[in-house]
Structures are given as structure tokens and as C-alpha cells.
N, C-alpha and C positions, 0 to 999 in steps of 0.2 A: 299731787293735789293736796290742798289744805285739808286736814282732818275735820275741821269744823264744817267746812262746806260739804265734804263727802258725806258726813253724818247727816246733815240737814237734807241733802238731796235724797239720801237713802230713806230717811224717815218719812219725807213727804211722798216719795214714790210708793213705799209700803202702804201708807195711809190711803192715798188716792186709788191705787190699783186694787187694793183689797176691798175698799168700799164699792168700787165699780164691779168687782167680781161678786160681791154679796148681792147687789141689786140685779145683776144679770142672772145669777144662779139661784139665789135664795138660800144658799147653804150657809149655815152659821159658822162653819169652819173657815169660811172666807174672811171672817173677822179676826182671825188669829194674827195675820200679817199687820193689819191696822193697829192692833194692840201693841205689837212690837214697834211699829212706827211711832206711836205716841210715846212709848217708853224711850226710844232713841231721841226723839225731839225733846223730851224732858231732860235728857242728859246733855243737851247742847250747851247750856251755860257752864256746866262743869268741864266739858271738853274745851270750851273757849278759854277758860281760866287755867287750863292745863292741870286739872285735878287728876292725879294718877289713878285713884280708885274709880272715879267715874269713867275715865278713858278705858280702863281695863274692863269694866262692866259692859261698856258700850261695844267693845270689840268682841266680847264673849257673846252678847246678844246678837250682834251682826253675824257672827259665825253660825250660831244656832239657827237663825232664821234662814240664812243661806242654805244650810244643809236641809232644813225642813222643806224648802221650795223645790228640791230636786224631784221628789216623787210627784207632786202636782204637775210639774212641767212634763214629765214622762207620760202622765195620764192624759193631759191635754193634747200632747203630740199623738198618742195612740188613737184618741177619739177624732183627731183631725179638727179640733176646735181652735181655729186661728185666733179668735179673740182671747181665749184663755192662754194660748201660747204667747201672745203679745204681752198680756198682763203679767204672767208669771215670769216670762223672759226678762221683762223690764225690771221686776223686783230682784231676780237673780243677778242681773248685770249690775245694778246699783249696789247690791249687797256685796258682790265680789269686788267692785271698785272701792267701796268703803273699807272692806276688810284689808285689801292690799295697801290702801293709804295708811291705815292704822299700823300695820306691820312695818312698813317702810319708815314711818315716823318713830316707832319704838326702837327700831334698829339704829336709826340715825342718832337718837338721843343716847342710846347705849354707847355708841362709838364716840360721841362727843364727850361723855363722862370719862372715857378711858384716856383721853388726851391730856 
């Protein structure tokens, strides 16, 4: 998958699902993911122009948010809250997809430079 598209999908998902979670739960911590989503969307232009610094920052933020979402998913699962599982699961899935897309892109660039 194209890293530009993967990043935008991840940013929009983090933003939308996080805001939904905030309105459903009222918890201010639900706004952390939308903050990361806005940050990732702000990186979109740099990623599209293949700015290495912006791309590396985006992959670090994507990895951090992905790791941060593990605990809320476990909590939602233990409570049996299917809406929270859906929201957090969607954010985990898109973060994982974006992270893998970044890593594959970085590896292919590295291999291309060696030739």
C-alpha cells in the first residue's frame, strides 16, 4: 500500500474513532488518539514529497499510538464493550497497516540504494 494513503487512512481513523469514543464515554483520554491523528494528517504533505524526516517522525508516532492502543483494547474486551472494541480495533488495525506500509517502503528504498 502507498504510504501516503496508509497514513491518511490511519490519521482519519484515529480522528474519527477517537472523537466517537469521547462523545460516547466522555473521557478526555479518548482525545489522545485524535491528537495523534491530526499530527499524522499534518505530516501528509511531507510524506507525499518523500521528506525523510517527516516520514520517520510519522512512523514513530504511528508505532507509539499503536502500542498505546493495546491496553484500551484489552480493557474494552474485558468489559465486553463491543462499541469500544470496534473503535479501538479499527484504530489498531489501521495503525498496524500504516506501520507495516512504512517499514516495507523504508526497506525497499534501502535495497534500491544498494543496487
